[in-house]
C-alpha positions, 0 to 999 in steps of 0.5 A: 591141642586138647587131645588126651594122650596116653598117660602113665599111671601109678604102678599096678600092685605086684609090678613094682620096680626097685627104683633106687637101684634102677637110678644108680644104673641109669646114671651110670649108663646115660649122661645127663640124668638129673634128680628127681626120679619118678617111675610110672607105668603104662596101663595098656598092652597085654605083654611086656610091661612098659614104664616111664622113667622121669629124671627131672624133665627128661623122659625115658621108656623102660621095657621089661618082661611081664611077671609070672610064667612066660614063654621062653622066647616071647619076652627076649628083651635083648632081642628087642633092643638089638633090632631097635639098635640095627634099625635106628639109623635107617628106619626113621620110625624107631625110638632111640635105644639107649641101654640093655641089661640082663642084670636081674639084681637091678629090677628082677629081670632083664630090661632095656631103656629107650627114648620116649616118643611124644604123640597120640596113640589110637585106642578103641575110640578117638581121644577127646578133641580129635576127629578125622574127616573121611579123607584124613582117615583114608590118608592115615590108612594108606600111611600105616600100610606104606610104613609096614611095606617100607619096613618089609622092604629093607635090605636086612642083610646090609644092616647085620640082621641076616641071622635075626630069623630064618625065612625058610619054612617060616609059614610052616613053623608059624602054623605048627608053633601057634598050634602047639601054643594054643593047645597048651594054653586052652582052658575048658571055656575056650573053643578047640580051633581044631578045624581051623588048625587043620585048615591052615596046615592043609592050605599053607602057601609056599614061602614068600619070594621076598622075605623081610623084617616083619614086626609081627605086632604092627597094628594101629595102637602101636604107632605114634602120631604127630601131635600137630598133625594126627594123620602123620605117623612119627614112630612105631613101638613094641618090637618084641616079636620082630623077625625075618619072615613072610611079609604077607604073614605079618600083614595077615596078623596086622589085619586080624586087629583091623575091624571094619564098619561092615564086620559083625556086631560080635566083631565090633565088641572086641574092636580095639582100634577106631578102624570102623570109622568112615574113610578107614580103608577096608582090609581088602583095600589094604591088601590090594595096596600092599600087593600093588606096592610089593609086586607080590602075586597071590590067588587069595588073602584068605589063608593070611587073614585066617592065620592072623585071626588064629594067632590073635586068638592064640595071643589072647588065650595065652594071656587069658591062661595066665589070668585063669591060673592066677598068675596075674591080677590084671582084671582086663584079662578076664574077658579075653576068652570071649574074644577067643570065641568070637575070632574062632566064629569069624575065622570059620566064616572065611574058611566056609566062603573060601 
């Protein structure tokens, strides 16, 4: 296969690890690790930092919080490690977690190490050598949605995750929480979102009758595809925001990333996934499939999609704020404010037609 898959690069300036201390720790904790050790960094992603640690020919993944100021609970490595530990044996898309450490003397922060899942990760455009027929794109869309529903359907109490989140009042807490976070991170060049925040507060639906484990960052570039069959999903990554909550809120957050062919030119400019290609299901088709599989009944999905767009804008604005304040040198963050502006316009369109 001639696909260009995600590859690590040299570590960005200011995000280096203490390799000698890390090597000693990992050799003590994980059997069979042999020299030489190499460390590289994955360039994608805007939140927790991801490194590839290679011992001879064995590849591991290390996750740690970003450098600079961060929300207290947004980068809890222990929490992320624990959900992988609970899910690994029953949800076949989890990478195997190996070890977690809170010892900041090793690399300067808490971190955990897991297995590396080999495969393709889709980004804005398909990698060289890969193409989908409309039927293949449709099948990948269905599989993507079905795996999300499968996660939501797990009996979380039976695997010891009953205290992993509070489903009661989840919708209200999310609206209130993201409202506060957005206002705190707002910069002078960002829209205020006040009309949208007021609409979300006024139109909050009741708590979902079937709460479940929600990934909270489930999107096409957080799934790993089989190298031999790129319509088959073999892994789900980035569990840092997982909790127990409303599955429809999770779906709304996912669909905020799902830019489809009929969307505005402005939305196309902030597209980060190839979901605009012929054959990929529309957002409404995904919603309909989810409702059919779950048995949930709602009058409209507008609230969940508007919330998803607002939440995505909030995430982008928080990251842009770090760049704006000089807390990170990553130049990818400079243009995020334009995405925030476009998401506000799109959310207002949905509200206007509601």
